[in-house]
N, C-alpha and C positions, 0 to 999 in steps of 0.2 A: 667304388665298392670298399664298404666298410670292411675294415680289420676281422677277418674270421679266424678258426681255431679247429682244424679236423684233422686227419688221418695223413694228408698230405703237408700237414702243417701248420704255419700262421702263416698266411697271406694279406694285404691288405696294400693301399697305398704308403706310398713310403712317409708323408705327413704324418699319417696314422701310426706307423710303427715308431712309436716314440722311446726312449730310454726305459721310461718307468715301465713301458706295457712288453718289450721286450726281457726287462729285469725279471717281471712278473712272473713269462711264460717259463724261464732260467730256471726260478727258483722252484718253480711247480713242477718242472722236470729233475731236476735236482733229488727232490726230494719222494717224488713218485716212481721212478724210473729205474731200471736196473744199468746201472753206468760204472761200477767198480771204482768209482772216486777217481774215474780219470774222464776229462772231456776233450776231443777232436776237436778244433773248430777250422772249417774253411771258408770259403764266398769264392762267387762267381765276379763278373766284370762291372755290374752294374756301378755308374759313380757312387750310390748309396751302400754298397752292401760294405768297404772299410769301418765307416762311423759304425753300422750294425754288427760287427762282425767284436768292433772293441767294445760295442753295448754289452753282448755275450760275457767277452772272455772278463769284464769286472765284474758282472752278475754272479759268475759262475766261481771267480775267486772269493769272492766275497762269500760263497758256499761253504767255503774248504775245499774246492775241489783243487787236481792237480791240472791244470789247463794246457794242452799243447796245441802249438798255433801252426796253421797246415797252412794259412797264407789260401793264395788263389789254385784251385784246381778242380776237377771235375767230380760231380758230387760221387760216382762210384771208386772214385781214387778215395777220397776221405772216407768212404764206407769201407773199402780195403783195409785203411792205415786203423779203423776204429777196430775190426775184427782181429788184426794181427795183434794190436795191444791190447785188446780185451777190453775194452773204452766203450764209451758212450759217445754222440756228435753231434754235432748241429752244424748244419750248411747254410750260410746264407743266398738265398736264392729266389729266385720268380720264376725260375724255368727260361718259360717261350713269353710271356707274358709282358707289357712296355717298360720302359726303364722307370716310370714313373711309380711303378708298385716294386714290391719285393716281398721277402718269407722267409722265415726259417724253417728247417726239415727237422726232424729231430731222427736219433737211432741210438739204442739200449744197445748193449754189447752183444742182442741176439742178432739186429739189424736194425730194418725201419720199426718204427711202434706201429703196433696194434690197435684194435679198435678199444681193446680194452685198457690199453696204454694212455690212448687218447682221451678217457674216461677218468681216468687217473688221473692226467695232467690237470684237466677240466676242473676236477676237483681239488685239486690244491692249488688253486689262482688264490691269491690274497694275502698269502704269508709275508712277514715283515722282513726286509733285509738282513740277510746276516751282516756279521762283524769280523768275519775272518780273514785272513789271507792268504789263499791256495796258490800256489808255486805256479808258473809261466815259462813255457819252454818252446821251442821254435824245431818244426819238421820240417825242413826245405827240400827233403827228399821224398815226400810221399808219392810227390806225382811221378817220379821216375822209378819208383818200385812197381808203380802202377801198368806204368809203361814195358816194364822189364816181364810183369806176369803173360805178355803175349810175345813180344822178343824173346825169350827165354824159352818158350816152349812149342811155337809154332814152326821154326825154322826159318833161317837166315836168308832161306831164297825162295819162300813159299810164294812173291810175289813178285820174283823176279820178271822183267819182260813187259810190266805194266805200265802204264801211263797214267796216273790219277791226279785228276785236280783236285785242290783241297779248297773249298768254299771257306775262307775263316772266318770271316766278318768278327763279331766278336764274342764266341765262341771261348769261354774259358779254356778247353780242352784243345785248342787251334794246334798251339805247338806241341802238346804230348801228341796226338794223334798223326801228324807229321814224321814223328819221333819214331812211333808204330811202325807207320808205312814204311818208312825207310828202310827201318830196321829189318824190315821183310822183304827188302831186295827192290820194292818199286822205285820208280821216276815218280817225285812229287813236283807238281806244279801248284804253287799257294798263289790263289787268286780274292780278289773281294775285303781285305783286312781292314778291319774298322777299328779306329780308338775311339768311336762313340758306341753305345751299346744298340744294337738292334736286334728286335723280338722274333725271332726265328721259329716258329710253330712247323716241325717237320710234319705233322702230321694232316697239314691244311696249309699248303704252302699257296702261297700267293700269286696270281699269275704273273705279278714282275717277276717274280725272283725264278719262278720256272723259264719264264724267255730267255732269261740272264742266263743260270743252268746252259740250257739248249745252245744258245750263240756260245759260250765257253766251252762247250764240248765238241759244237763244231770247228772252232777256232783253232783249239789247240789239239784238234786231233788225238782226243781221251779214249783211253778205255774204259772210264769210270769217271765220277766225281762225288766226292764224300764230303758230309758236315755233318755238323751237329744243331743240337739246342744253345740256347747261355748256358746252361751249366753241364752239358756234354751229359746227360745222361742218357737223351730219344735221340737215332741217327736219322741220316737223311743220306738217301744212295740213288744217283742217277747212273741209268747204263749208258752204251757207247753213242746211245742216239741221243742223250740229253732225256729223257723218260724218266721220270721218277718212280723207283721199285717202292712200293706199300710195303709200310712198316710190319706187317702182320705176315705177308708173302718173307722177307727175310726172316721172320720168326719160322716158320715151317723149315724155310731151308737150313736156316743153323740147327736147330732141334734134331733135323735128318743126319746132317754132316755129322754132331757131337755123338750119336749113337743114343739119342733119348729112346727111352722106353715109352714114356709117359707126358702127356703135354697140358698144361693148365694155361689157358688165356679168357678173357674176357669174352665176353657174348658179342660184342661189336666188330669180335675177329674175322677174317676171313671163313667161311664154312668149309673151303676146301681141306681143311686140315684134318678133318674126320675119314676123306678120302685116302690117305697116304700111309694107314696101315700101323699108324702108333697103335698100342696095347691098349692106352687107355688116355681117353682127350676129356679134360674136364673145363666147361664151361663157367665162368665168373661174372660176378658185376665188375663195373669197370673201376681201375685203381690197381696200382701195385700191391696192397695190402691184401684184397682179397685173392689176388694169384697167389702171394704166400702162404697166406692161409690155406690154399687148394692144394699147392704143394708140400704142404707139411700134411696136410691130409692123404695123398697118394704116396709119397714116398720113393725110395728107391731112385732108380735113374731119371728123375726129372725135372725138368724143364720149365720156366714159364716164360710167356712174353704178351705185350698187349701192343694193341692195333699203331700204335705212336713206335714201335720197334723197338722200346725198351726191353731188355734182354736178362733173364734171372738164370742162372744156373743154379742146379740145384744137388748134382752130385759132382765128383772126381773125373774129368774128363782128359782122355789120352788126347796127348799132342803127338808130335813128330818129336820135338826132343823134350818132352817133359811132361808133366801134368797139372793140367787147371786145375784149383782147388775151386771149391765151390763159393760162387758169389751172388748170394739171393736179394740180392738191389736192383732194381733198374740198370744197364750198364747197353750204351752205345756202341761201344768198340768191337764186343767179341762180334755179334750179326754183319757190323762193316766188313773187318776183316774174314771172316767165315764165308763169305757170301764171296767176297769177291777172291779168294781160295777155290773155295766149289765150282767156282766157272771153269777154273784151269786155262787152257791157253783158248776156249772159245769165248765168243761176246757172252755177256752176262745177260742180255736177252735172251740169250737161247737158255742159259740156265733158269729165265724166269718162265718162259715158255712151257718149261719140262710141269711145273708145278698144276694141280687141277685146274682145270678151265672157269675160275670163276674169278669174279674181278671186285673188288671193295672201293671204294672213294669213301673220304669223309672232308668235309668242310665244317663251317660255321659262318653264323652271323655275329658281328662283333659288336659291341656297345650296346646290348640286349639288356637292358637292368633282369635282377632274378625275379622282381616284382612283378615284371612281364611274363617271363618265361617259364618260371615254376606252376603257375597258374592254368596256363596253357596246356603245358605237359600234364598239367595232375588232371585236367579234361581229358584228356585223350586216356590215361591209364583208367578212368573211370566210366568212362562215357562210348559205348560201342557207335554209337548214333556220331558223335561227334570226330572219330577215327572215321569212319564212312565221309562224313559230310569232306571231313578234310583231303584222303584218299580219290573223291570224287573229281576234288580240282586237277589230279594227275591223272585221270581218266583210269581209275584202278581202283579194284575193291581188298577188300580182307578173307585172304583163306585161314590164316592163324596170327596171333600175337602172342608176344613173350614179354612178360614185365620183370624180369629180372633186373632191367637197368634203364630206365627210362621206358620207352615204348619202342619195340620191335615189330612191325608190322610184315609178313609175308606174302605176298600177293599169289594168286593162283599161278602164274607161269612162274612162280620161284625165286622173283627178283624181293627185295627185301630194303625197306625205308626204316630208320632208325630215328629216332628223335629224342634227344636228353639235353636237358642243362648244365653247362659246366658247374662243376662244385666250388671252382677258387676264382671263376673269372667271370666279368657279364659278356658271357657267351652262349649262343641257342648252337648245340651241335647237332650234326646232320651224317649218319651214314647209310648209305647205300649199296647195295650188291646185287650184281646181275651176272648174266655168262659171258658179257664179251665186254670190252671197252666201250663201246660206243654207247650201247645201253647203258652201262652204267654213267656215262658223261652226261647223256640226254637224262637222265631220272634226279642226277645230281642236281643239274642247271635247273630243270622243274620245281624241285623240290624245295631250292632255297627260295626262290621266288615267293611258292606259295606260303614257306611260312613267315618269311616277311610281310605279308598281306594277314597276315592271320594275327601275326602277333606285334608286329606295330602300326599296321594299318597302310 
Protein backbone atom coordinates (compact mmCIF):
# COMPACT_ATOMS: atom_id res chain seq x y z
CA UNK A 1 0.00 0.00 0.00
CA UNK A 2 1.64 3.24 -1.15
CA UNK A 3 1.63 6.09 1.37
CA UNK A 4 -1.63 8.00 0.98
CA UNK A 5 -2.91 11.24 2.47
CA UNK A 6 -6.58 11.87 3.18
CA UNK A 7 -8.93 13.07 5.90
CA UNK A 8 -7.90 10.12 8.08
CA UNK A 9 -4.35 11.43 7.80
CA UNK A 10 -1.23 10.06 6.18
CA UNK A 11 -1.09 6.26 6.03
CA UNK A 12 1.39 3.86 4.47
CA UNK A 13 4.08 1.25 4.90
CA UNK A 14 6.66 2.20 7.51
CA UNK A 15 9.43 2.07 4.91
CA UNK A 16 7.51 4.66 2.87
CA UNK A 17 7.00 7.03 5.80
CA UNK A 18 10.46 8.51 5.43
CA UNK A 19 11.75 11.47 7.41
CA UNK A 20 11.40 13.62 4.29
CA UNK A 21 7.80 12.57 3.61
CA UNK A 22 6.76 13.08 7.24
CA UNK A 23 8.48 16.47 7.42
CA UNK A 24 6.83 17.58 4.16
CA UNK A 25 3.37 16.89 5.60
CA UNK A 26 4.23 18.56 8.91
CA UNK A 27 5.40 21.69 7.07
CA UNK A 28 2.25 21.70 4.95
CA UNK A 29 0.06 21.34 8.04
CA UNK A 30 1.99 24.11 9.82
CA UNK A 31 1.46 26.53 6.92
CA UNK A 32 -2.12 25.64 5.97
CA UNK A 33 -3.99 24.89 9.22
CA UNK A 34 -5.01 26.64 12.43
CA UNK A 35 -2.76 25.37 15.23
CA UNK A 36 -2.24 28.53 17.28
CA UNK A 37 1.53 28.18 17.09
CA UNK A 38 1.53 25.10 19.31
CA UNK A 39 1.60 21.42 18.35
CA UNK A 40 0.88 18.46 20.66
CA UNK A 41 2.45 15.18 19.52
CA UNK A 42 1.39 11.68 20.62
CA UNK A 43 2.06 8.12 19.55
CA UNK A 44 0.80 4.54 19.82
CA UNK A 45 2.90 1.49 20.74
CA UNK A 46 4.04 0.38 17.28
CA UNK A 47 7.80 -0.13 17.02
CA UNK A 48 8.05 2.57 14.35
CA UNK A 49 6.06 5.22 16.24
CA UNK A 50 8.92 6.73 18.36
CA UNK A 51 11.03 7.35 15.25
CA UNK A 52 8.15 8.96 13.36
CA UNK A 53 7.20 11.09 16.39
CA UNK A 54 10.79 12.31 16.53
CA UNK A 55 10.64 13.26 12.85
CA UNK A 56 7.43 15.21 13.47
CA UNK A 57 8.89 17.05 16.44
CA UNK A 58 12.06 18.00 14.54
CA UNK A 59 10.10 19.27 11.52
CA UNK A 60 7.62 21.23 13.63
CA UNK A 61 10.36 22.90 15.68
CA UNK A 62 12.12 23.88 12.46
CA UNK A 63 8.91 25.68 11.49
CA UNK A 64 9.09 27.65 14.74
CA UNK A 65 6.23 25.86 16.47
CA UNK A 66 6.09 25.31 20.21
CA UNK A 67 5.99 21.52 20.48
CA UNK A 68 4.52 19.59 23.40
CA UNK A 69 5.50 15.92 23.47
CA UNK A 70 2.65 13.98 25.12
CA UNK A 71 4.33 10.59 24.66
CA UNK A 72 2.37 7.36 24.24
CA UNK A 73 -1.35 7.92 24.91
CA UNK A 74 -4.80 7.30 23.37
CA UNK A 75 -5.71 9.40 20.35
CA UNK A 76 -8.74 10.96 22.15
CA UNK A 77 -6.48 11.85 25.09
CA UNK A 78 -4.18 13.73 22.72
CA UNK A 79 -7.18 15.46 21.13
CA UNK A 80 -8.41 16.49 24.59
CA UNK A 81 -4.99 17.87 25.54
CA UNK A 82 -4.84 19.90 22.34
CA UNK A 83 -8.36 21.30 22.88
CA UNK A 84 -7.43 22.29 26.43
CA UNK A 85 -4.34 24.14 25.19
CA UNK A 86 -5.88 25.66 22.09
CA UNK A 87 -3.29 23.81 20.04
CA UNK A 88 -3.00 21.62 16.99
CA UNK A 89 -1.96 17.99 17.28
CA UNK A 90 -0.48 15.10 15.34
CA UNK A 91 -0.96 11.50 16.50
CA UNK A 92 1.38 8.82 15.20
CA UNK A 93 -0.80 5.75 14.67
CA UNK A 94 -1.84 3.22 12.10
CA UNK A 95 -4.97 2.45 14.16
CA UNK A 96 -5.95 -1.19 13.61
CA UNK A 97 -3.73 -2.01 10.60
CA UNK A 98 -0.61 -4.24 10.92
CA UNK A 99 2.67 -3.04 12.42
CA UNK A 100 4.45 -2.80 9.07
CA UNK A 101 2.22 0.22 8.42
CA UNK A 102 1.78 3.45 10.33
CA UNK A 103 0.35 6.91 9.92
CA UNK A 104 -0.16 10.49 11.07
CA UNK A 105 -3.51 11.86 12.20
CA UNK A 106 -3.87 15.66 12.20
CA UNK A 107 -5.88 17.97 14.45
CA UNK A 108 -6.41 21.72 14.19
CA UNK A 109 -7.41 23.83 17.19
CA UNK A 110 -11.04 22.95 16.33
CA UNK A 111 -10.47 19.20 16.24
CA UNK A 112 -9.96 16.63 13.47
CA UNK A 113 -9.03 18.06 10.10
CA UNK A 114 -11.87 18.59 7.66
CA UNK A 115 -12.03 17.90 3.93
CA UNK A 116 -11.14 21.58 3.40
CA UNK A 117 -8.10 21.19 5.65
CA UNK A 118 -7.12 18.06 3.73
CA UNK A 119 -7.18 20.01 0.45
CA UNK A 120 -5.18 22.87 1.98
CA UNK A 121 -2.50 20.51 3.31
CA UNK A 122 -2.22 18.74 -0.04
CA UNK A 123 -1.83 22.08 -1.82
CA UNK A 124 0.93 23.16 0.58
CA UNK A 125 3.16 20.11 0.09
CA UNK A 126 6.63 20.73 -1.28
CA UNK A 127 7.58 23.75 0.85
CA UNK A 128 11.26 24.17 1.74
CA UNK A 129 12.40 23.19 5.23
CA UNK A 130 12.38 25.89 7.90
CA UNK A 131 15.41 26.99 9.89
CA UNK A 132 13.78 28.11 13.16
CA UNK A 133 14.13 26.35 16.51
CA UNK A 134 10.81 26.14 18.30
CA UNK A 135 10.66 25.13 21.95
CA UNK A 136 10.10 21.55 23.11
CA UNK A 137 8.15 20.67 26.25
CA UNK A 138 6.85 17.46 27.81
CA UNK A 139 3.31 16.77 29.04
CA UNK A 140 3.40 13.44 30.87
CA UNK A 141 0.01 14.10 32.52
CA UNK A 142 -2.14 14.31 29.39
CA UNK A 143 -3.33 10.71 29.71
CA UNK A 144 -4.04 11.15 33.43
CA UNK A 145 -6.26 14.16 32.68
CA UNK A 146 -8.15 12.01 30.18
CA UNK A 147 -8.73 9.36 32.84
CA UNK A 148 -9.93 12.03 35.28
CA UNK A 149 -12.43 13.26 32.69
CA UNK A 150 -14.48 10.13 33.42
CA UNK A 151 -13.56 9.12 36.95
CA UNK A 152 -14.24 12.66 38.12
CA UNK A 153 -17.72 12.93 36.61
CA UNK A 154 -19.34 9.48 36.54
CA UNK A 155 -19.04 8.49 40.21
CA UNK A 156 -16.59 6.31 42.11
CA UNK A 157 -19.16 3.52 42.57
CA UNK A 158 -20.69 3.59 39.07
CA UNK A 159 -19.29 0.13 38.27
CA UNK A 160 -19.13 -1.28 41.79
CA UNK A 161 -19.71 -5.03 41.92
CA UNK A 162 -18.74 -5.66 38.31
CA UNK A 163 -15.90 -8.03 37.41
CA UNK A 164 -14.49 -6.89 34.08
CA UNK A 165 -11.83 -8.46 31.92
CA UNK A 166 -9.42 -6.16 30.09
CA UNK A 167 -7.88 -7.57 26.92
CA UNK A 168 -4.81 -5.35 27.04
CA UNK A 169 -2.81 -6.66 24.01
CA UNK A 170 -0.74 -3.73 22.63
CA UNK A 171 -3.37 -0.99 22.93
CA UNK A 172 -1.80 2.31 23.92
CA UNK A 173 -4.70 3.06 26.28
CA UNK A 174 -4.68 -0.27 28.14
CA UNK A 175 -3.40 1.16 31.43
CA UNK A 176 -5.63 4.23 31.14
CA UNK A 177 -8.71 2.08 30.57
CA UNK A 178 -7.85 0.00 33.61
CA UNK A 179 -7.44 3.15 35.70
CA UNK A 180 -10.85 4.39 34.55
CA UNK A 181 -12.66 1.15 35.31
CA UNK A 182 -11.06 0.79 38.74
CA UNK A 183 -11.69 4.47 39.46
CA UNK A 184 -15.38 3.80 38.82
CA UNK A 185 -15.43 0.89 41.27
CA UNK A 186 -14.98 -2.17 39.01
CA UNK A 187 -12.78 -5.18 39.70
CA UNK A 188 -10.48 -5.50 36.68
CA UNK A 189 -8.66 -8.62 35.49
CA UNK A 190 -6.01 -7.91 32.84
CA UNK A 191 -5.62 -10.52 30.10
CA UNK A 192 -3.46 -10.96 26.99
CA UNK A 193 -0.98 -8.14 27.50
CA UNK A 194 1.62 -8.10 24.71
CA UNK A 195 4.89 -6.26 24.22
CA UNK A 196 4.61 -6.97 20.50
CA UNK A 197 2.12 -4.99 18.43
CA UNK A 198 -1.13 -6.85 17.67
CA UNK A 199 -3.47 -5.29 15.08
CA UNK A 200 -6.97 -5.49 16.58
CA UNK A 201 -9.86 -4.35 14.40
CA UNK A 202 -12.77 -3.89 16.79
CA UNK A 203 -15.25 -3.72 13.91
CA UNK A 204 -14.17 -7.03 12.36
CA UNK A 205 -12.84 -9.24 15.15
CA UNK A 206 -11.21 -12.40 13.80
CA UNK A 207 -12.59 -15.83 14.78
CA UNK A 208 -9.54 -16.75 16.89
CA UNK A 209 -9.88 -13.61 19.01
CA UNK A 210 -13.62 -14.13 19.40
CA UNK A 211 -12.99 -17.68 20.64
CA UNK A 212 -10.33 -16.48 23.07
CA UNK A 213 -12.66 -13.81 24.45
CA UNK A 214 -15.42 -16.37 25.03
CA UNK A 215 -12.95 -18.64 26.80
CA UNK A 216 -11.67 -15.86 29.05
CA UNK A 217 -15.19 -14.74 30.00
CA UNK A 218 -16.22 -18.29 30.91
CA UNK A 219 -12.99 -19.19 32.71
CA UNK A 220 -12.93 -16.11 34.91
CA UNK A 221 -16.67 -15.59 35.47
CA UNK A 222 -16.60 -12.08 33.98
CA UNK A 223 -19.54 -9.70 33.78
CA UNK A 224 -18.00 -8.24 30.63
CA UNK A 225 -14.71 -7.93 28.76
CA UNK A 226 -13.38 -4.71 27.23
CA UNK A 227 -10.60 -3.74 24.88
CA UNK A 228 -9.66 -1.17 22.22
CA UNK A 229 -7.82 -0.95 18.94
CA UNK A 230 -4.16 0.08 18.77
CA UNK A 231 -4.57 3.82 19.38
CA UNK A 232 -7.55 3.35 21.71
CA UNK A 233 -10.20 5.32 19.88
CA UNK A 234 -12.39 2.33 18.93
CA UNK A 235 -14.03 0.14 21.61
CA UNK A 236 -14.46 -3.59 21.94
CA UNK A 237 -17.04 -4.91 24.42
CA UNK A 238 -18.11 -8.50 25.06
CA UNK A 239 -21.05 -9.37 27.33
CA UNK A 240 -21.22 -11.99 30.11
CA UNK A 241 -21.46 -14.78 27.52
CA UNK A 242 -18.42 -13.58 25.58
CA UNK A 243 -20.58 -12.29 22.72
CA UNK A 244 -19.21 -9.09 21.20
CA UNK A 245 -21.55 -6.09 21.29
CA UNK A 246 -21.58 -4.24 17.92
CA UNK A 247 -20.13 -0.75 18.03
CA UNK A 248 -23.22 0.91 16.61
CA UNK A 249 -25.40 -0.71 19.28
CA UNK A 250 -23.03 0.72 21.87
CA UNK A 251 -23.48 4.09 20.16
CA UNK A 252 -27.29 3.88 20.33
CA UNK A 253 -27.24 3.00 24.02
CA UNK A 254 -24.72 5.71 24.86
CA UNK A 255 -26.63 8.38 22.95
CA UNK A 256 -29.80 7.54 24.87
CA UNK A 257 -28.06 7.37 28.25
CA UNK A 258 -26.49 10.82 27.74
CA UNK A 259 -29.82 12.41 26.82
CA UNK A 260 -28.90 13.25 23.23
CA UNK A 261 -31.64 14.75 21.09
CA UNK A 262 -29.90 14.36 17.72
CA UNK A 263 -27.69 11.57 16.38
CA UNK A 264 -25.30 11.51 13.43
CA UNK A 265 -23.94 8.19 12.21
CA UNK A 266 -22.65 6.70 8.93
CA UNK A 267 -24.90 4.86 6.51
CA UNK A 268 -23.26 1.57 7.55
CA UNK A 269 -24.61 1.77 11.11
CA UNK A 270 -27.53 -0.22 12.52
CA UNK A 271 -30.79 1.24 11.20
CA UNK A 272 -32.50 0.49 14.51
CA UNK A 273 -31.40 3.94 15.72
CA UNK A 274 -34.25 5.44 13.69
CA UNK A 275 -36.75 3.58 15.89
CA UNK A 276 -35.47 4.90 19.22
CA UNK A 277 -37.27 8.24 19.29
CA UNK A 278 -34.40 10.68 18.84
CA UNK A 279 -35.50 14.06 17.53
CA UNK A 280 -33.18 13.84 14.51
CA UNK A 281 -31.08 11.06 12.99
CA UNK A 282 -28.72 12.00 10.16
CA UNK A 283 -26.78 9.38 8.18
CA UNK A 284 -23.52 10.25 6.44
CA UNK A 285 -20.67 8.80 4.46
CA UNK A 286 -18.31 6.57 6.45
CA UNK A 287 -15.60 8.39 8.40
CA UNK A 288 -15.46 10.63 11.45
CA UNK A 289 -14.96 13.86 9.40
CA UNK A 290 -18.36 13.31 7.79
CA UNK A 291 -19.93 12.58 11.18
CA UNK A 292 -18.39 15.76 12.62
CA UNK A 293 -19.70 17.82 9.70
CA UNK A 294 -23.17 16.37 10.32
CA UNK A 295 -22.95 17.20 14.02
CA UNK A 296 -22.06 20.79 13.18
CA UNK A 297 -25.01 20.93 10.80
CA UNK A 298 -27.52 19.73 13.41
CA UNK A 299 -26.09 21.41 16.51
CA UNK A 300 -27.76 21.31 19.92
CA UNK A 301 -27.63 18.19 22.07
CA UNK A 302 -26.00 16.16 19.33
CA UNK A 303 -23.74 13.12 19.38
CA UNK A 304 -22.13 11.06 16.67
CA UNK A 305 -20.87 7.52 16.47
CA UNK A 306 -19.52 5.08 13.90
CA UNK A 307 -20.17 1.40 13.30
CA UNK A 308 -16.73 0.75 14.80
CA UNK A 309 -18.02 2.17 18.10
CA UNK A 310 -16.01 5.39 18.13
CA UNK A 311 -18.20 7.97 19.88
CA UNK A 312 -18.21 11.78 19.49
CA UNK A 313 -19.80 13.99 22.14
CA UNK A 314 -21.07 17.31 20.84
CA UNK A 315 -22.61 18.90 23.93
CA UNK A 316 -22.07 19.23 27.68
CA UNK A 317 -23.49 16.06 29.20
CA UNK A 318 -24.39 15.84 32.86
CA UNK A 319 -22.83 13.10 34.98
CA UNK A 320 -23.52 12.22 38.63
CA UNK A 321 -20.44 14.10 39.87
CA UNK A 322 -19.90 16.73 37.18
CA UNK A 323 -20.26 17.65 33.53
CA UNK A 324 -18.58 16.00 30.56
CA UNK A 325 -17.31 18.67 28.19
CA UNK A 326 -17.80 18.10 24.46
CA UNK A 327 -15.13 15.98 22.76
CA UNK A 328 -16.01 15.84 19.05
CA UNK A 329 -13.43 13.25 18.10
CA UNK A 330 -13.64 9.46 18.05
CA UNK A 331 -13.45 8.13 21.64
CA UNK A 332 -13.82 4.54 22.83
CA UNK A 333 -13.85 5.05 26.59
CA UNK A 334 -17.22 6.82 26.88
CA UNK A 335 -19.28 4.11 25.11
CA UNK A 336 -17.53 1.30 26.98
CA UNK A 337 -18.18 2.86 30.36
CA UNK A 338 -21.68 4.11 29.55
CA UNK A 339 -22.97 0.74 28.32
CA UNK A 340 -21.57 -1.00 31.42
CA UNK A 341 -23.28 1.58 33.63
CA UNK A 342 -26.53 1.39 31.61
CA UNK A 343 -26.69 -2.37 32.23
CA UNK A 344 -27.13 -1.60 35.93
CA UNK A 345 -27.11 -4.70 38.13
CA UNK A 346 -28.37 -6.85 35.26
CA UNK A 347 -26.38 -8.54 32.50
CA UNK A 348 -25.01 -6.53 29.58
CA UNK A 349 -26.82 -8.90 27.19
CA UNK A 350 -30.19 -7.85 28.66
CA UNK A 351 -29.48 -4.17 27.99
CA UNK A 352 -28.41 -4.98 24.44
CA UNK A 353 -31.54 -7.09 23.91
CA UNK A 354 -33.66 -4.06 24.80
CA UNK A 355 -32.54 -2.32 21.59
CA UNK A 356 -34.67 -2.50 18.41
CA UNK A 357 -34.49 -6.00 16.83
CA UNK A 358 -32.00 -5.22 14.07
CA UNK A 359 -28.67 -7.08 13.83
CA UNK A 360 -25.71 -5.67 11.93
CA UNK A 361 -22.34 -7.30 11.25
CA UNK A 362 -19.14 -6.11 9.62
CA UNK A 363 -16.20 -8.05 8.27
CA UNK A 364 -13.55 -7.67 5.58
CA UNK A 365 -11.41 -9.36 2.99
CA UNK A 366 -7.80 -8.49 3.79
CA UNK A 367 -4.89 -7.99 1.40
CA UNK A 368 -7.21 -6.99 -1.42
CA UNK A 369 -5.40 -4.38 -3.55
CA UNK A 370 -7.37 -1.21 -4.17
CA UNK A 371 -6.64 -1.80 -7.86
CA UNK A 372 -9.00 -4.77 -7.56
CA UNK A 373 -11.56 -3.59 -5.00
CA UNK A 374 -12.27 -0.10 -6.32
CA UNK A 375 -13.15 -1.10 -9.92
CA UNK A 376 -15.37 -3.88 -8.61
CA UNK A 377 -17.30 -1.53 -6.32
CA UNK A 378 -17.43 1.11 -9.07
CA UNK A 379 -19.07 -1.43 -11.38
CA UNK A 380 -21.64 -2.26 -8.71
CA UNK A 381 -22.37 1.47 -8.32
CA UNK A 382 -22.83 2.10 -12.02
CA UNK A 383 -24.45 -1.10 -13.26
CA UNK A 384 -27.71 -2.48 -11.89
CA UNK A 385 -27.06 -5.64 -13.87
CA UNK A 386 -23.76 -6.17 -12.04
CA UNK A 387 -25.56 -5.78 -8.71
CA UNK A 388 -28.23 -8.25 -9.79
CA UNK A 389 -25.58 -10.77 -10.82
CA UNK A 390 -23.74 -10.43 -7.49
CA UNK A 391 -26.95 -10.72 -5.43
CA UNK A 392 -28.10 -13.72 -7.44
CA UNK A 393 -25.14 -15.62 -5.99
CA UNK A 394 -26.75 -14.96 -2.60
CA UNK A 395 -30.16 -16.12 -3.87
CA UNK A 396 -31.33 -12.54 -3.45
CA UNK A 397 -32.50 -9.53 -5.43
CA UNK A 398 -32.35 -5.77 -5.04
CA UNK A 399 -35.31 -3.79 -3.74
CA UNK A 400 -33.43 -0.52 -3.18
CA UNK A 401 -29.89 0.82 -3.46
CA UNK A 402 -28.10 3.60 -1.53
CA UNK A 403 -24.85 4.99 -2.96
CA UNK A 404 -23.99 7.36 -0.10
CA UNK A 405 -20.75 5.46 0.52
CA UNK A 406 -19.95 2.28 -1.35
CA UNK A 407 -22.98 0.25 -2.47
CA UNK A 408 -25.70 -0.50 0.10
CA UNK A 409 -28.29 -2.90 -1.34
CA UNK A 410 -31.59 -3.52 0.45
CA UNK A 411 -33.25 -6.88 -0.28
CA UNK A 412 -37.05 -7.39 -0.56
CA UNK A 413 -37.21 -8.89 2.96
CA UNK A 414 -35.42 -5.88 4.49
CA UNK A 415 -31.98 -7.45 4.81
CA UNK A 416 -29.03 -5.29 3.73
CA UNK A 417 -25.77 -6.06 1.92
CA UNK A 418 -23.30 -3.16 1.89
CA UNK A 419 -19.96 -3.36 0.03
CA UNK A 420 -17.25 -0.73 0.43
CA UNK A 421 -13.49 -0.60 -0.24
CA UNK A 422 -11.38 0.68 2.65
CA UNK A 423 -9.99 4.14 2.07
CA UNK A 424 -6.73 3.56 3.93
CA UNK A 425 -5.94 -0.16 3.86
CA UNK A 426 -5.87 -2.98 1.29
CA UNK A 427 -9.24 -4.30 2.43
CA UNK A 428 -12.74 -4.77 1.07
CA UNK A 429 -15.41 -4.24 3.72
CA UNK A 430 -18.76 -6.00 3.94
CA UNK A 431 -21.62 -4.85 6.18
CA UNK A 432 -24.83 -6.84 6.51
CA UNK A 433 -28.08 -6.31 8.39
CA UNK A 434 -30.89 -8.74 9.24
CA UNK A 435 -33.68 -9.11 11.78
CA UNK A 436 -31.81 -11.75 13.81
CA UNK A 437 -28.26 -12.91 14.48
CA UNK A 438 -28.58 -16.21 12.62
CA UNK A 439 -29.77 -14.43 9.50
CA UNK A 440 -26.99 -11.87 9.70
CA UNK A 441 -24.34 -14.54 10.22
CA UNK A 442 -25.55 -16.54 7.24
CA UNK A 443 -25.64 -13.45 5.02
CA UNK A 444 -22.15 -12.44 6.12
CA UNK A 445 -20.68 -15.89 5.54
CA UNK A 446 -22.15 -16.23 2.06
CA UNK A 447 -21.39 -12.61 1.20
CA UNK A 448 -17.68 -12.92 2.00
CA UNK A 449 -17.40 -16.10 -0.10
CA UNK A 450 -19.03 -14.45 -3.10
CA UNK A 451 -17.00 -11.27 -2.71
CA UNK A 452 -13.77 -13.25 -2.67
CA UNK A 453 -14.79 -15.11 -5.83
CA UNK A 454 -15.89 -11.92 -7.59
CA UNK A 455 -12.81 -9.84 -6.72
CA UNK A 456 -9.96 -12.34 -6.38
CA UNK A 457 -11.25 -15.16 -8.54
